N, C-alpha and C positions, 0 to 999 in steps of 0.2 A: 504494500500500500504506500502511496506517495507521502512525502513529508508534509504535504499541504492538503488539508481537507477544505476545499474552497467554499466552505459554508454552504455548499451546494450538495445535498445528499446524493452521494454517488450510487448509481445503480450499476449494472454490469459494466458499462463503459461510458455512461453518460450521466451528467450531474443534473440535479433538480433546479428549476428556475426559482428566483426570489421575487417578492413583490417589487414592482418598479418604483423607484424614487429618483429624483434628480435635484441637485442643489448646485447653485453657483454663488460664489462669494469672492470678494476682492481681498487679496492678501499678497504681500510681497513674495515673489516667487524665489526659486532657487537661484536665479541669476539676478543681479542687480547692478553690477559694476558697469559704468558707462565707459566707452572707449575714449581715449585721448584724441582730441581734435587735432588735425594736422593742417598746416598751411600749404600753399601751392608748391613750396620747395621740398615738401616731404618731411620737414622737421616739425617739432612741437610748436604749437601756436603760443606765443608769449603774450603777457599782458602789456597794455600800453604803458609807456614811460611818461607820457605827457600829452597835453592837448593836441599837439601836432600828430602824434601817433594815432590818437583816437580818430582824428579827422581822416587819416589814411585807412582807417578800418582795421588796424592791427590788434585792437583789443578783442577779447572773446565776447561775442554777442550773447545777450541773455536769451534763453529759450523762449520761443513764442508760446502763448497759452495753448494753441492747438497742438504744438509739438509735445508739450507736457501731457496733454490728454492722451495722445497716441502712445507715449511711453507707459503711462499707467495701464492702458488697455493691454499693451503687450506683456506687461509683467504681472497681470492679474492671474491669480491661481484659480483655475476652473475645477470645481469639485463635482464629481459625478459618482453615482452608484448605478451600475448597469445590471440588467437582468438578461441572462442568456444561459444556454445549456453548455456547460463546460465538458471537456473531454478528459478521460483518465486512460492513459495508454500504458500498457504493460508489455514488457518483453521485446520492445522494438529496438534492437541493438544498433542496426545500421542507421535508423532515424536518429537515435540519441547521439551517436558518434558524429553524424553530419551536422546536427544542430550545434554541438559543442565546438566544432571546428569552423563554423560559419562566421566570416568576418565581413565587415562593410568595405566594399571596394568601389562603390559608385561615386563618381564625381558630382552627380546631380542630386543624390538623395542622402540624407543622414537622419539618424534617430538617436535621441538620448533616452535612456531608461534608468531609473533609480528607485530606491525604496526610502521609507522614512527612518530606517535604521539599518545597521549592518549585522545586528544580532537580534534574534527573536526568541521568545520563550513560548512554551506550549499555551495555547489559548489566546495568544496575541493576534489582533487583527493585522492583516497585511494590506497595505496601500501601495498601489503602483503609480509611479510618476513618469510622465512622458513629455517630450518636447521635440517638435519637428519644425523645420523652416517653412513647411507648406501643409495644406490640408491633406491628410492621408488616412488610410485604413490600417489599423494596427492589429497584429496577431501576436500573442505572447505564449511562449513555450517555457514551462517551468520544469527543470530536471531535478528531481529529488535525490536524497542521499543513496537510495537503493536503486536508482536508475530508472524508476518510473517517470513518465512524462505527464504533466498536467497542462491542458490548454484552457486557462481560465477565461480567456476572451479571444474572439476571432473576428477580424474585419470590423473592428470598432472604430468608428469615425472620430477623429480628433482634429481640432482646428490648429492651424499653423501659428508659429511665433507666440506661443503662450505655454505656460506650465499647466499640465492637466493631471489632476489626481483622480484616480479611479479605484473604487472599492467594489470587488465582485462578490463580497460576502465571505471571503476567505479568512481562515484562521490557521494557526500552526498546530499540527498534531504530530505525534511520533510516527515513524522513526525520525530522529533528529540528526543534524549534521550539516554538511555543505549543500546549499541550495543554489542552483545556477539558473539565471533567467536569460532567455534569448528572445528579443522582440524584433519583429519584422514589419516594416511599413511599405505600403504600396499605394499607388494613385487610384487603383481600382480594386474592389474586393476580389478575393480568390476563393472560389467555392471549395468546401472541404467537408468531409464526413468523419465523425468520431470512429465509426466502425470500419476500420481499414486495416489491411495487413501492413507489414513492414515495407514491402515493395510498393504498395499503394501510397503510403505516406512519403516515400522517396520520390514518387512521381509528383505528388503535391508540392514538395519542396522544389522540385525541378521547375514547376510553374512559377514559383516565386523568383527563382534565379533567372528565369527567361525574360523578365520584364524589369524596368527600373525599380529599385527597392533600396531601402536603408535597413541596417542591422544595428541594434543596440544591445549591450550586454551588461549584466549586473550580477554580483555574487554576494550571498549573505550566509550566515550560519544560524542554525537553530540549536538551542541547548536547554 
């Protein structure tokens, strides 16, 4: 049994759905550092030394109100609870090896994934965080300590340029140990079924790799 019981009561290989809820709130996200502004010569823009410099426009301009509004919108933390049927995959050795070796190689796509902590305890809720430079569909694979694979969410739509926190109802249950997440983003949803053989899941992964996609990774420990 996987290290994660996604608070979705697992049947033979499919999880039970939860009541749908959704919330959105404004909160400073994981990112917040602004980039240093540069002048035309590529160097750091310096403050004006006197009225003459200010007239030449060398002083750093104050951000316009609309720019500040855009920044706050970008940094807003979007919080969601999603309802869907998760997959619990057992004994898929080739699929597990392929997932763990999967690296992001696209120059057009990228995806960040992280958790609210690096260490979990039994019974603790698991929140997933994502950030993409564009609107994408995200599928998450969770590889537990015993090699089982959980797919808590698939083809979940997230907006670009903002931090998105998602709870699927998951909590930590034994066995405990190293937990590895592999998240994949695509511009279009990829059809998949929970009830598939190892070879069939390899074909599904091949579909992901055959189109522009981003890959994000995260590792935690449960104890």
